[in-house]
C-alpha positions as CSV (number, residue, x, y, z in Angstrom):
1,M,-25.7,29.8,1.5
2,A,-23.8,28.3,4.5
3,D,-21.2,25.8,5.4
4,F,-22.3,22.6,7.1
5,Y,-21.2,19.1,7.9
6,L,-23.2,16.2,6.4
7,S,-24.6,15.4,9.9
8,D,-26.1,18.9,10.0
9,V,-28.4,18.2,7.0
10,C,-29.3,14.6,7.9
11,D,-31.7,13.5,10.6
12,Q,-29.9,10.1,10.9
13,I,-26.6,8.6,9.6
14,V,-26.5,4.8,10.4
15,D,-23.9,2.2,9.7
16,C,-24.6,-1.1,8.0
17,E,-24.3,-4.6,9.4
18,H,-20.7,-5.7,9.3
19,K,-21.4,-9.0,7.6
20,S,-22.9,-10.3,4.4
21,A,-26.7,-10.7,4.5
22,P,-27.7,-14.4,3.9
23,I,-29.0,-14.9,0.4
24,D,-32.5,-16.1,-0.3
25,L,-33.0,-16.6,-4.1
26,T,-36.7,-16.5,-3.6
27,G,-36.7,-13.4,-1.4
28,E,-38.5,-10.2,-2.4
29,C,-36.1,-7.9,-0.6
30,F,-32.6,-6.7,-1.5
31,A,-29.4,-6.0,0.4
32,V,-27.5,-3.4,-1.6
33,G,-23.8,-3.3,-1.1
34,T,-21.0,-1.6,-3.1
35,P,-21.0,-4.0,-6.1
36,A,-24.6,-3.0,-6.8
37,M,-23.9,0.8,-6.6
38,R,-21.7,1.3,-9.6
39,G,-22.7,4.4,-11.6
40,N,-24.7,5.8,-8.6
41,I,-27.7,3.7,-9.4
42,I,-28.9,0.5,-7.8
43,N,-28.1,-2.5,-10.0
44,F,-30.5,-5.1,-8.6
45,D,-28.8,-7.9,-10.6
46,E,-25.8,-7.3,-8.4
47,A,-27.7,-6.9,-5.2
48,R,-28.4,-9.8,-2.8
49,R,-31.9,-11.2,-2.7
50,I,-32.8,-11.7,0.9
51,S,-35.8,-12.8,2.9
52,R,-38.2,-10.5,4.8
53,E,-36.8,-11.8,8.1
54,T,-33.3,-10.9,7.1
55,Y,-34.5,-7.5,5.8
56,D,-36.1,-6.8,9.2
57,L,-32.8,-7.7,11.0
58,W,-30.6,-5.7,8.7
59,T,-32.8,-2.6,9.0
60,K,-33.6,-2.7,12.8
61,R,-31.5,0.4,13.4
62,L,-33.2,2.4,10.7
63,C,-35.7,1.1,8.1
64,P,-34.9,2.7,4.7
65,Q,-37.6,4.8,3.0
66,E,-37.9,6.4,-0.3
67,G,-35.4,9.3,-0.7
68,D,-32.9,8.0,1.8
69,L,-29.3,7.7,0.5
70,L,-26.8,4.9,0.7
71,L,-23.2,5.9,0.6
72,A,-20.4,3.4,-0.1
73,R,-17.6,3.9,2.4
74,E,-15.2,1.2,1.1
75,A,-14.4,-0.9,-2.0
76,P,-14.8,1.6,-3.6
77,V,-15.4,4.8,-1.6
78,G,-17.9,7.2,-2.9
79,P,-20.8,5.8,-4.9
80,V,-24.2,7.0,-3.7
81,V,-27.7,5.7,-4.6
82,R,-31.2,6.8,-3.7
83,I,-33.7,4.4,-2.2
84,P,-36.5,4.0,-4.7
85,R,-40.2,3.7,-4.1
86,G,-41.9,0.3,-3.7
87,V,-38.7,-1.8,-3.1
88,R,-37.5,-3.1,0.2
89,V,-33.8,-2.2,0.2
90,A,-31.5,-3.0,3.2
91,P,-28.0,-1.5,3.5
92,G,-25.4,-4.0,2.4
93,Q,-21.8,-4.3,3.6
94,R,-19.6,-1.2,3.6
95,T,-22.4,1.3,3.3
96,V,-23.9,4.0,5.4
97,L,-27.6,4.9,5.3
98,L,-28.3,8.7,5.2
99,R,-31.7,10.2,6.0
100,P,-31.8,13.8,4.8
101,A,-33.6,16.3,7.1
102,R,-36.6,17.4,5.1
103,D,-36.6,20.9,6.6
104,R,-32.9,21.4,5.6
105,A,-32.0,19.2,2.7
106,D,-33.7,18.1,-0.6
107,S,-32.9,14.4,-1.1
108,R,-32.3,14.7,-4.8
109,F,-30.1,17.8,-4.4
110,L,-28.0,16.1,-1.7
111,Y,-27.6,13.1,-4.0
112,Y,-26.3,15.3,-6.8
113,L,-24.0,17.2,-4.4
114,L,-22.4,14.0,-3.0
115,T,-22.0,12.4,-6.4
116,S,-20.4,15.5,-8.0
117,P,-16.8,15.0,-9.1
118,K,-15.6,17.5,-6.6
119,N,-17.1,15.8,-3.6
120,L,-16.3,12.3,-4.8
121,A,-12.6,13.4,-5.0
122,L,-12.9,14.9,-1.4
123,L,-14.5,11.7,-0.1
124,Q,-11.6,9.6,-1.6
125,V,-9.0,11.9,-0.2
126,K,-10.7,11.6,3.2
127,A,-10.5,7.8,2.9
128,A,-6.9,7.7,1.8
129,G,-4.0,6.8,4.2
130,S,-4.9,3.2,5.0
131,T,-4.0,0.0,3.3
132,V,-7.6,-0.3,2.0
133,P,-9.2,3.2,1.5
134,H,-12.3,3.5,3.6
135,L,-14.4,5.9,5.5
136,N,-15.5,5.5,9.1
137,V,-19.0,6.6,10.1
138,A,-17.4,9.6,11.9
139,D,-15.7,10.6,8.6
140,V,-19.1,10.5,6.9
141,R,-20.7,12.6,9.6
142,T,-18.0,15.3,9.5
143,F,-17.9,15.5,5.7
144,P,-18.0,19.2,4.9
145,L,-20.6,20.7,2.6
146,T,-19.4,24.1,1.5
147,G,-21.8,26.8,0.3
148,F,-24.9,24.7,1.0
149,P,-27.9,26.6,-0.5
150,A,-31.3,27.3,1.0
151,L,-34.0,24.6,0.5
152,D,-35.9,26.4,-2.3
153,K,-32.8,26.8,-4.3
154,Q,-31.9,23.1,-3.7
155,R,-35.2,22.1,-5.1
156,A,-34.8,24.3,-8.2
157,I,-31.4,22.9,-8.9
158,A,-32.5,19.3,-8.4
159,E,-35.3,19.9,-10.8
160,V,-32.9,21.1,-13.5
161,L,-30.4,18.3,-13.0
162,G,-33.2,15.7,-12.8
163,A,-34.2,16.5,-16.3
164,L,-30.8,15.4,-17.5
165,D,-30.9,12.3,-15.3
166,D,-34.3,11.4,-16.8
167,K,-32.7,11.3,-20.2
168,I,-29.8,9.2,-18.8
169,A,-32.3,6.8,-17.2
170,A,-34.2,6.5,-20.5
171,N,-30.9,5.6,-22.3
172,T,-30.0,3.2,-19.5
173,K,-33.3,1.5,-19.9
174,M,-32.7,1.1,-23.7
175,I,-29.3,-0.4,-22.9
176,A,-31.0,-3.0,-20.5
177,I,-33.6,-3.8,-23.1
178,G,-30.9,-4.3,-25.7
179,E,-28.9,-6.5,-23.4
180,G,-32.0,-8.7,-23.0
181,L,-32.6,-8.9,-26.7
182,I,-29.0,-9.9,-27.6
183,D,-29.1,-12.5,-24.8
184,A,-32.3,-13.9,-26.2
185,H,-30.7,-14.0,-29.7
186,F,-27.7,-15.8,-28.3
187,E,-29.9,-18.4,-26.6
188,R,-31.8,-19.0,-29.8
189,S,-28.6,-19.3,-31.8
190,I,-27.2,-22.1,-29.6
191,A,-30.5,-24.0,-29.3
192,G,-29.7,-25.6,-32.7
193,D,-26.3,-26.7,-33.8
194,S,-23.6,-25.3,-31.5
195,E,-20.0,-26.1,-30.4
196,T,-18.3,-26.0,-27.0
197,A,-15.0,-24.2,-26.8
198,T,-12.6,-23.3,-24.0
199,L,-11.6,-19.7,-23.5
200,A,-8.0,-20.7,-24.2
201,T,-9.1,-21.4,-27.8
202,V,-11.4,-18.4,-28.5
203,A,-9.9,-15.6,-26.4
204,E,-6.6,-13.6,-26.4
205,F,-5.5,-12.8,-22.9
206,H,-3.7,-9.4,-22.4
207,N,-3.0,-9.7,-18.7
208,R,0.7,-9.1,-19.1
209,L,-0.1,-5.5,-20.0
210,R,-1.9,-4.7,-16.8
211,V,-0.3,-2.5,-14.1
212,P,-1.7,-1.9,-10.6
213,L,-1.6,1.6,-9.1
214,S,-2.1,2.4,-5.4
215,S,-4.6,5.0,-4.5
216,R,-1.7,7.4,-3.8
217,E,-0.2,6.8,-7.2
218,R,-3.6,7.4,-8.8
219,E,-4.0,10.6,-6.9
220,S,-0.6,11.8,-8.1
221,R,-1.6,11.4,-11.8
222,P,-5.2,12.6,-12.3
223,G,-6.6,12.5,-15.8
224,P,-9.6,11.5,-18.0
225,I,-8.7,7.8,-18.4
226,P,-10.8,5.3,-16.5
227,Y,-8.9,3.0,-14.1
228,Y,-10.7,-0.4,-14.1
229,G,-10.7,-3.0,-11.4
230,A,-12.5,-6.3,-11.0
231,S,-16.0,-4.8,-10.9
232,G,-15.9,-1.3,-12.3
233,V,-14.1,2.0,-12.5
234,F,-12.0,2.8,-9.4
235,G,-10.6,6.1,-10.4
236,W,-9.2,8.2,-13.2
237,V,-5.6,8.6,-14.4
238,D,-3.6,10.4,-17.1
239,E,-2.5,7.6,-19.3
240,A,-4.0,4.6,-21.1
241,L,-2.6,1.0,-21.2
242,F,-5.3,-0.2,-23.6
243,D,-7.4,1.4,-26.4
244,D,-9.6,-1.3,-27.8
245,R,-12.9,-3.2,-27.3
246,L,-12.2,-5.6,-24.5
247,V,-13.9,-8.0,-22.0
248,L,-12.8,-7.7,-18.4
249,V,-13.4,-10.7,-16.1
250,G,-13.0,-10.3,-12.3
251,E,-9.8,-12.1,-11.1
252,D,-10.0,-11.6,-7.4
253,G,-12.4,-10.0,-4.9
254,S,-15.5,-9.5,-6.9
255,V,-15.4,-12.5,-9.2
256,I,-18.8,-14.3,-9.1
257,T,-22.5,-13.3,-9.0
258,E,-25.3,-14.9,-7.0
259,Q,-26.2,-16.6,-10.3
260,R,-22.8,-18.2,-10.3
261,R,-21.8,-16.1,-13.3
262,P,-18.5,-14.2,-13.7
263,V,-18.3,-10.5,-12.9
264,T,-17.7,-9.1,-16.4
265,Q,-17.3,-5.7,-18.1
266,Y,-17.4,-4.7,-21.7
267,I,-15.1,-1.7,-22.3
268,W,-13.8,0.3,-25.2
269,G,-11.6,3.3,-25.8
270,P,-8.6,4.4,-23.7
271,A,-8.4,2.6,-20.4
272,W,-6.0,1.5,-17.6
273,V,-6.7,-1.9,-16.1
274,N,-5.2,-3.2,-12.8
275,N,-4.3,-6.7,-11.9
276,H,-7.7,-7.6,-10.4
277,A,-9.4,-8.1,-13.8
278,H,-8.4,-10.4,-16.6
279,V,-8.3,-8.6,-20.0
280,L,-9.6,-10.5,-23.0
281,S,-10.5,-10.0,-26.7
282,G,-12.0,-12.4,-29.2
283,R,-10.0,-14.8,-31.3
284,G,-12.0,-16.3,-34.2
285,V,-15.1,-14.7,-32.6
286,S,-15.9,-11.1,-32.0
287,T,-15.1,-9.6,-28.6
288,E,-18.8,-8.7,-28.4
289,V,-20.1,-12.3,-28.9
290,L,-17.3,-13.5,-26.5
291,Y,-18.6,-11.1,-23.9
292,V,-22.2,-12.3,-24.3
293,A,-21.1,-16.0,-24.0
294,I,-18.8,-15.5,-21.0
295,R,-21.2,-13.5,-18.9
296,R,-23.8,-16.3,-19.2
297,A,-21.3,-19.1,-18.1
298,D,-21.2,-20.9,-14.8
299,V,-17.8,-20.3,-13.1
300,S,-18.6,-21.7,-9.6
301,T,-16.2,-24.6,-10.1
302,L,-13.4,-22.2,-11.1
303,V,-13.4,-20.1,-8.0
304,T,-10.7,-20.7,-5.4
305,G,-9.8,-19.0,-2.1
306,A,-11.8,-19.2,1.1
307,V,-11.2,-15.6,2.3
308,Q,-10.5,-13.8,-1.0
309,P,-12.4,-15.4,-4.0
310,K,-10.2,-15.8,-7.1
311,I,-10.4,-17.0,-10.6
312,S,-6.9,-17.6,-11.9
313,M,-6.0,-17.2,-15.5
314,G,-5.3,-20.9,-15.8
315,N,-8.8,-21.7,-14.5
316,L,-10.4,-19.1,-16.6
317,K,-8.8,-20.5,-19.7
318,R,-10.5,-23.8,-18.9
319,L,-13.9,-22.2,-18.9
320,E,-16.1,-23.8,-21.5
321,I,-18.6,-21.7,-23.4
322,R,-21.2,-22.6,-26.1
323,L,-21.1,-20.9,-29.4
324,P,-23.4,-21.2,-32.5
325,V,-22.0,-22.4,-35.8
326,A,-22.4,-21.7,-39.5
327,D,-25.3,-19.3,-40.5
328,A,-26.4,-18.9,-36.9
329,R,-23.0,-17.7,-35.9
330,Q,-22.9,-15.1,-38.7
331,D,-26.4,-13.9,-37.9
332,L,-25.5,-13.5,-34.2
333,E,-22.3,-11.6,-35.1
334,R,-24.2,-9.2,-37.3
335,S,-26.8,-8.5,-34.6
336,A,-24.1,-8.2,-31.9
337,A,-22.1,-5.7,-34.0
338,A,-25.1,-3.5,-34.6
339,W,-26.3,-3.7,-31.0
340,F,-22.9,-3.0,-29.4
341,A,-22.4,0.0,-31.7
342,T,-25.7,1.4,-30.5
343,R,-24.7,0.6,-26.9
344,R,-21.5,2.5,-27.3
345,N,-23.4,5.5,-28.7
346,L,-25.9,5.5,-25.8
347,Y,-23.1,5.4,-23.3
348,A,-21.3,8.3,-25.1
349,E,-24.5,10.3,-24.9
350,N,-25.0,9.5,-21.3
351,A,-21.4,10.6,-20.6
352,T,-22.2,14.0,-22.3
353,L,-25.4,14.4,-20.3
354,A,-23.6,13.5,-17.0
355,A,-20.7,16.0,-17.8
356,T,-23.3,18.7,-18.5
357,R,-25.1,17.9,-15.2
358,D,-21.8,17.9,-13.2
359,A,-20.8,21.2,-14.8
360,L,-24.2,22.8,-14.0
361,L,-24.2,22.0,-10.3
362,P,-21.4,24.4,-9.2
363,A,-22.5,27.1,-11.6
364,L,-26.1,27.0,-10.2
365,M,-24.9,26.9,-6.6
366,S,-22.5,29.9,-7.1
367,G,-25.2,31.9,-9.0
368,T,-23.0,32.3,-12.1
369,L,-25.8,30.5,-14.1
370,R,-29.4,31.3,-13.6
371,V,-31.9,28.4,-13.3
372,R,-33.9,29.7,-16.3
373,D,-30.7,29.7,-18.4
374,A,-29.9,26.2,-17.2
375,I,-33.3,25.0,-18.2
376,D,-32.7,26.2,-21.7
377,L,-29.3,24.5,-21.8
378,V,-30.8,21.2,-20.5
379,E,-33.6,21.3,-23.1
380,E,-31.0,21.8,-25.9
381,T,-28.7,19.1,-24.5
382,A,-31.4,16.4,-23.9
383,S,-33.2,17.0,-27.2
């Protein structure tokens, strides 16, 4: 094993265009920026659809290919995704495109190494010190990779960790299918008798309990509690402000999707939420049905701010949503309760699988765990 910089194991490291790619709703290409990189996978629902012409312009410095990596260097720092086969993906804003050198680095191994908790923390430390934490391209190039193994060992490690990711991917696909089914049930339930309600009448707002923390404050109190912002988890802290099933709706920054819907999150368990996300629970309707209804609403008329998009609490309370009535409401509530319980279980299983994967990486790199033993552990965990 040896110590390298990231530039030593990549043939090319190329910055993105410093502007948003123009949207083409009929386009068959995608610009993937930081909102579409949560969880270190590409969420194409959050990516920008773009034309082939825009794709060619945005990739003129380097055309992405299967196995390349995209690293988010701002808002937030750290997420990494792999470019998949058969999809034209252009680097979105605030990303850096990495092309691993095939004779020195296995793409999957480098992905696992960069997304490991240890290296994510190092990336975030490297980005600290400015008003908005960010990495320059030079910071990315000089990011240290300590104890980088030989290529054959990289491939063996990637194979082991990939088995866990395959199970995570299968669970994630089940979650996506379930989302589609509950959305379809919701649409059927409001096709007959339904009522229109404002969020002020069917949601409790818990915004007064939110507390923002600077990156420096978060670094001073590390822990297992997710720290949520407008569009996802932006760190981990040692204390919870909430411990319930909740809906988060982006307040400023990331507030609206290309489909004019709000940026929403369904969360449960201990959590800290900053002041960039509204915090809601259901009133007279379950929080789960509230989440399904809100995330399908059009909020384009509620967004203010030319530079920094914002949905104020007053405007959000005016949002009108449709809800089923009578038997259709009860049927939807039963289905939502069952589905979201399954969803929570799948996420919990994925968290266990991811924790196992992250624990295996340093053990395999150091040699304290043999690949054969790791395979046995993976088979037991993923069964």
